[in-house]
C-alpha positions as CSV (number, residue, x, y, z in Angstrom):
1,L,128.2,103.2,83.1
2,W,124.2,103.3,82.8
3,G,122.0,105.6,82.3
4,V,118.7,106.9,80.7
5,L,117.7,108.4,78.1
6,A,114.2,110.0,77.0
7,P,113.2,109.3,73.2
8,T,113.9,112.9,72.2
9,G,117.8,112.3,73.5
10,A,117.8,114.6,76.0
11,V,119.0,113.1,79.8
12,L,116.5,111.5,82.1
13,A,119.3,110.7,83.9
14,A,123.2,110.6,83.7
15,P,125.3,107.3,83.8
16,Q,125.5,105.9,86.7
17,F,124.7,102.0,87.4
18,Q,126.2,99.2,87.1
19,E,123.4,97.7,85.5
20,L,120.1,99.0,84.9
21,G,118.0,96.5,83.9
22,P,114.3,97.1,82.5
23,F,111.6,99.6,82.9
24,T,108.6,97.9,84.3
25,G,105.6,100.0,86.2
26,G,108.2,103.1,85.6
27,M,110.9,100.9,88.2
28,A,114.4,99.7,86.7
29,R,116.5,97.2,88.5
30,A,119.8,99.2,89.0
31,R,123.3,98.0,90.4
32,K,125.3,100.7,92.5
33,E,128.7,100.3,94.0
34,G,127.6,96.5,94.0
35,K,124.3,96.5,96.2
36,V,120.9,96.4,93.5
37,G,117.9,98.3,94.1
38,Y,115.3,100.4,92.7
39,V,115.0,103.3,90.4
40,D,112.4,105.5,88.1
41,S,113.4,106.9,84.8
42,T,115.6,109.9,86.2
43,G,116.9,107.6,88.5
44,R,115.4,108.5,91.3
45,V,116.0,105.5,93.8
46,L,112.1,104.3,94.7
47,I,113.9,101.2,96.8
48,P,117.7,101.5,98.1
49,F,121.1,99.4,96.8
50,Q,120.8,97.5,99.6
51,F,120.8,93.4,97.4
52,D,123.1,91.6,96.5
53,R,121.0,90.6,93.6
54,A,117.3,91.3,92.5
55,E,115.2,90.4,89.7
56,D,112.8,92.2,87.8
57,F,109.1,93.4,88.9
58,V,106.6,90.9,87.9
59,D,103.0,91.8,88.5
60,G,104.1,93.4,90.9
61,Y,106.9,90.9,93.2
62,A,110.3,90.8,92.5
63,V,113.1,88.4,94.1
64,V,115.8,89.9,96.0
65,E,118.3,87.8,97.7
66,L,120.6,89.1,100.4
67,G,123.7,87.4,102.6
68,G,122.4,84.5,100.3
69,A,118.9,84.3,101.7
70,L,116.0,84.8,98.8
71,G,112.7,86.7,99.7
72,V,110.2,88.6,97.6
73,I,109.9,92.5,98.2
74,D,106.4,94.0,96.7
75,R,106.7,97.5,94.8
76,F,107.1,99.4,97.8
77,G,109.9,97.0,99.2
78,Q,108.0,95.6,102.1
79,N,108.3,91.8,102.6
80,V,106.1,89.7,101.1
81,I,108.5,87.1,101.5
82,P,111.2,88.1,103.8
83,T,114.7,86.9,103.8
84,A,116.1,84.2,106.5
85,L,118.0,87.7,107.2
86,G,115.0,89.9,107.4
87,V,114.5,92.4,104.7
88,S,113.9,95.4,105.2
């Protein structure tokens, strides 16, 4: 499992994620219990674990997949281009 350490070695987020992407803009893509969401460096959930697959944020937007349909969300988890299933 993946967690987050500070440069000093202090634990910011205990190992709890099956996957953890790089931090960009204060958040990282993370997988927990088979679903993907986004967390901050302390492990606090910023966008719930709801996606089957998701990409890292680029310029404030990320591509997500839900039920085989692709969509785009913003940094607040709002749909910019909804998936065919209507990501909420």
